C-alpha positions in Angstrom: -81.2 -7.0 -36.4 -80.8 -10.4 -38.5 -77.5 -11.9 -38.9 -76.8 -13.8 -42.1 -75.1 -17.1 -41.6 -71.7 -16.9 -43.1 -71.3 -18.8 -46.1 -68.3 -21.5 -46.4 -65.5 -20.4 -48.7 -65.7 -21.6 -52.1 -63.2 -24.1 -52.9 -61.7 -24.9 -56.3 -62.8 -28.2 -57.3 -59.8 -28.5 -59.9 -57.4 -28.1 -57.3 -58.4 -30.8 -54.8 -55.8 -32.6 -52.7 -55.2 -36.2 -53.8 -55.3 -37.6 -50.5 -56.8 -36.1 -47.2 -55.8 -37.7 -43.8 -57.8 -37.2 -40.6 -56.8 -37.8 -37.0 -60.2 -38.1 -35.4 -59.5 -36.8 -32.0 -61.6 -35.8 -28.9 -64.4 -38.3 -28.8 -63.9 -38.9 -25.1 -63.5 -35.3 -24.1 -66.6 -34.5 -26.0 -68.5 -37.0 -24.1 -66.8 -36.0 -20.6 -68.0 -32.3 -21.2 -71.5 -33.6 -21.5 -71.3 -35.8 -18.4 -71.5 -38.9 -20.8 -69.7 -42.0 -20.9 -66.9 -42.0 -23.3 -68.4 -44.6 -25.6 -71.2 -42.2 -26.3 -68.6 -39.9 -27.7 -67.1 -42.6 -29.9 -70.8 -43.3 -31.3 -71.2 -39.7 -31.9 -67.7 -39.6 -33.7 -68.9 -42.5 -35.9 -71.8 -40.4 -36.9 -69.3 -37.6 -38.0 -67.2 -40.2 -39.7 -70.2 -41.1 -41.9 -71.1 -37.5 -42.8 -67.2 -36.7 -43.7 -67.0 -39.7 -46.0 -70.1 -38.9 -48.2 -69.0 -35.3 -48.2 -65.6 -36.0 -49.4 -67.2 -38.3 -52.0 -69.5 -35.5 -53.0 -66.8 -33.0 -53.3 -64.5 -35.4 -55.5 -61.9 -36.3 -53.2 -60.0 -39.6 -54.3 -58.4 -40.8 -51.2 -59.4 -40.4 -47.6 -57.7 -41.8 -44.5 -59.0 -42.0 -40.9 -57.0 -42.9 -37.7 -59.6 -45.1 -36.0 -57.6 -47.4 -33.6 -53.9 -47.3 -32.9 -51.8 -49.9 -31.8 -51.6 -47.9 -28.5 -55.3 -47.9 -27.9 -55.1 -51.4 -26.6 -53.9 -49.9 -23.4 -57.3 -48.4 -22.9 -59.6 -50.0 -20.4 -60.9 -53.5 -21.6 -64.6 -52.0 -21.7 -63.8 -49.1 -23.9 -61.8 -51.4 -26.2 -64.6 -53.9 -26.4 -67.0 -51.0 -27.1 -65.0 -49.9 -29.9 -64.9 -53.0 -31.5 -68.6 -53.2 -31.3 -69.0 -49.7 -32.7 -66.5 -50.9 -35.8 -68.8 -53.8 -36.4 -72.0 -51.7 -36.1 -70.5 -49.3 -38.7 -69.6 -51.8 -41.1 -72.9 -53.6 -41.0 -75.1 -50.5 -41.1 -72.9 -48.5 -43.7 -71.5 -51.2 -46.2 -74.5 -51.0 -48.6 -74.4 -47.1 -49.0 -70.5 -47.0 -49.2 -70.7 -49.9 -52.0 -73.3 -48.1 -53.9 -71.4 -44.9 -53.9 -68.5 -47.0 -55.5 -66.2 -46.4 -52.7 -63.5 -49.0 -51.7 -62.6 -49.8 -48.1 -59.0 -50.3 -47.4 -57.4 -51.2 -43.9 -54.1 -49.5 -43.0 -52.7 -51.8 -40.0 -52.8 -55.3 -39.0 -56.2 -56.7 -38.3 -55.4 -60.3 -37.3 -54.9 -58.8 -33.7 -58.6 -57.9 -33.8 -61.4 -60.3 -32.2 -62.6 -62.7 -34.7 -66.3 -61.3 -34.9 -64.7 -57.7 -35.8 -62.2 -59.1 -38.1 -64.8 -61.2 -39.9 -66.9 -58.1 -40.7 -64.0 -56.1 -41.8 -62.9 -58.7 -44.3 -66.5 -58.9 -45.6 -66.5 -55.2 -46.1 -63.1 -55.4 -47.9 -64.6 -58.2 -50.2 -67.6 -56.3 -51.0 -66.1 -53.0 -52.0 -62.8 -54.5 -53.4 -63.6 -53.6 -57.1 -64.9 -50.1 -56.3 -62.6 -47.3 -57.9 -64.2 -43.9 -57.2 -62.9 -43.2 -53.7 -60.5 -45.1 -51.5 -61.7 -45.0 -47.9 -58.7 -46.0 -45.8 -59.5 -47.0 -42.3 -56.4 -47.3 -39.8 -57.0 -50.2 -37.4 -54.4 -51.4 -35.1 -52.2 -49.2 -36.9 -49.0 -47.4 -35.8 -46.5 -45.3 -38.1 -43.4 -46.9 -36.4 -44.8 -50.4 -36.8 -45.6 -49.8 -40.3 -42.1 -48.7 -40.9 -40.4 -51.6 -39.0 -42.9 -54.0 -41.0 -41.5 -52.4 -44.3 -37.8 -52.7 -43.1 -38.4 -56.4 -42.3 -39.9 -56.9 -45.7 -37.0 -55.3 -47.7 -34.5 -57.1 -45.5 -36.1 -60.4 -46.5 -36.0 -59.5 -50.2 -32.4 -58.4 -50.0 -31.5 -61.8 -48.2 -33.2 -63.5 -50.8 -31.4 -61.7 -53.7 -34.3 -60.0 -54.9 -33.3 -56.4 -54.1 -29.8 -55.0 -53.9 -28.9 -52.3 -51.3 -28.6 -49.7 -54.2 -32.1 -50.4 -55.1 -33.5 -49.2 -51.7 -34.8 -45.8 -52.2 -37.9 -43.6 -51.3 -40.2 -45.4 -53.9 -39.1 -48.8 -52.8 -40.0 -48.2 -49.1 -43.3 -46.5 -50.0 -44.3 -49.7 -51.8 -43.9 -51.6 -48.7 -46.4 -49.5 -46.7 -50.0 -50.0 -46.2 -50.7 -47.1 -48.7 -48.8 -48.8 -51.5 -50.2 -47.4 -54.9 -51.8 -44.4 -53.2 -50.4 -40.8 -53.1 -49.1 -39.5 -49.8 -51.5 -37.1 -48.1 -51.5 -33.6 -49.2 -53.5 -32.5 -46.4 -53.8 -33.8 -42.5 -56.7 -32.7 -40.5 -56.5 -33.2 -36.8 -59.2 -32.3 -34.2 -59.5 -31.4 -30.7 -56.6 -28.7 -30.7 -53.8 -31.1 -30.3 -50.8 -30.7 -32.8 -49.0 -33.7 -32.9 -48.9 -36.9 -35.3 -49.5 -39.4 -32.5 -47.6 -42.1 -34.5 -49.8 -41.8 -37.7 -48.2 -41.9 -41.2 -45.0 -40.8 -40.0 -43.5 -41.4 -43.7 -46.4 -40.5 -45.6 -46.9 -37.1 -44.1 -43.3 -35.7 -44.7 -44.7 -32.8 -47.1 -48.4 -32.6 -45.9 -50.1 -29.6 -45.1 -51.5 -29.5 -41.5 -54.9 -28.2 -40.5 -55.8 -28.3 -36.6 -59.2 -27.8 -35.7 -59.9 -26.8 -32.0 -63.1 -28.5 -31.9 -63.6 -32.3 -30.9 -64.2 -34.8 -33.7 -68.0 -35.2 -33.2 -68.4 -31.5 -33.9 -66.6 -31.6 -37.2 -69.0 -31.2 -40.1 -69.0 -30.6 -43.8 -68.4 -26.9 -43.5 -65.2 -27.3 -41.4 -64.1 -30.0 -44.2 -64.5 -27.3 -46.8 -63.0 -24.7 -44.8 -60.0 -27.0 -44.4 -59.6 -27.6 -48.1 -60.0 -23.8 -48.8 -57.0 -23.2 -46.2 -55.0 -26.0 -48.1 -55.6 -24.5 -51.5 -54.6 -21.0 -50.4 -51.0 -22.1 -49.1 -47.8 -22.2 -51.2 -46.5 -25.7 -51.2 -42.6 -25.5 -51.9 -41.5 -29.2 -50.9 -38.1 -27.7 -49.5 -37.5 -25.2 -52.5 -37.0 -21.6 -52.0 
């Protein structure tokens, strides 16, 4: 008996989320299950990242964000942190031409001043090369923490108040959003997290207030184009009420 491969559900290209965020979780566990070093898992995760960025562009998504390296990740073993920085540099150097040719703009969410000089330089070059691209925003969260982002915004607003540029009555949702790394972008409509974990892990705490969540049980290296389309299909079949009845 022959079994036909189940087709991915058809997504409505006229009803796409304006912004999709990803927590790429499970690279290390993916490698451990195979008896491989954790960095092998991170390299495999980077290959998945490439596929999802290009599939997102093909589908027509306008904003995509990936949690790549958190402020807490510095606590990992030095060998792993150094390896992650090298993977970042390799990705930027090998993929920048294709990203640029597809009119994709790279943005960084987070403080890259803490990165090693060689990594910071490559990131800054990628930002410069793609700065005028307009067809899709590809946001990479590097040295990013949601609480740090909010503290940073609060400090900037406090300085503006002290200088007399902003009054207390002018502090509202919009003002705070305009002091976040995602200034000028819509908040994520959809957040996808892999590995089966169901938590935010300090990612976009302000921005995901009304996001729809999809939790995939597989590890990030096993996430693929079909799973992305399935997540979008789930999103399109939910009733988003934003607190209303």
